N, C-alpha and C positions, 0 to 999 in steps of 0.2 A: 846919457846914462839914466837908468831907471832909478826910482826910489828904492827898488829892491836891491840894487847894487850899493846904493848909499847905506842902506840898512846893514848889508853884509860888511861894508867897511867899518861901520860903527861897532858891530858885534865882534869883529876880529880885533879891533883896537881894545875894546872893553875886556875881551877875554884874556888879554895880556896884562890887564890892570893899568893901562896907559890912559891918562887924560889927553885932551887934544894938544896941549903944549908938549907933552912927552912924545906924542906921535909925530909932531913937527920935528923935534930933535932927532928922532929915529929916522925920519925921511931925509933930513939934512945929512946925517951920518952916512946913510945909504948912498945918496947922490955923490957925496965927497969921496967915498970909498971907490966909486967908479970913475973918478976924475971928471965929475959932472959940471965943473965950472961954478959960475956965480949963482947964488941962491938968495931968495928973500929971507928975512929974519924970522925968528920963531913966531913973533906976533902976526906977521902977514901970512905965514904958512898956516898958523892955527886958524885964521879966518878962512883960508882956502879949504882946510879940512872940514870945517863947519859946512861950507858950501857943497863940497863933494859928498859928504854924508847926507846932505839934503837932496841929492840927485843930480847936481851939476856934473858935467863930464870931466874926467881926469885925463890929462895929456899922457902920451906914451912915456915921456920922461918920468912922470910921477907914478904911473902904473908900475914901471920897472922898479922904482924906489920902494913902493909899497911891497912888491914881491920880495925884494931884498930884506926889508925890515921885518916882514912876516915870515920869511924863510920858506916861501912857496915858489913854485915854477910859474912863469908868465901864463902858461896855459890854464892855470888854476884861478887866475884873476877873472871875475865874471865879465862877460862880454858887455859892451856898451854901445849905444847908438851913436855913430860918428856925427850925426847932425847936431847933437847937443854939445859936442866938444867945444871948449873955448879956444879959438884960434890964437889968442894972445899968449896962452900958456904952452902951446905946442912948440917944441924946439927940437 
């Protein structure tokens, strides 16, 4: 994922007035509403958000969670380079 996408994630989060822990809570709620199974805690997910906003790749699971939390369609989520995706987060 590019730094451009990370900046987009940060702008979207900040435009809603959410700090990173609140973004984590929103993602957790979005995944749970879809029956998404086990999730990391807010502290761990907050660290992931920091990384994602810095340009690390977001797995399909969390891209969909971001879409649900932001109220957007998956097609509106910026494209990312698959080579930078973290394989341990892809489920």
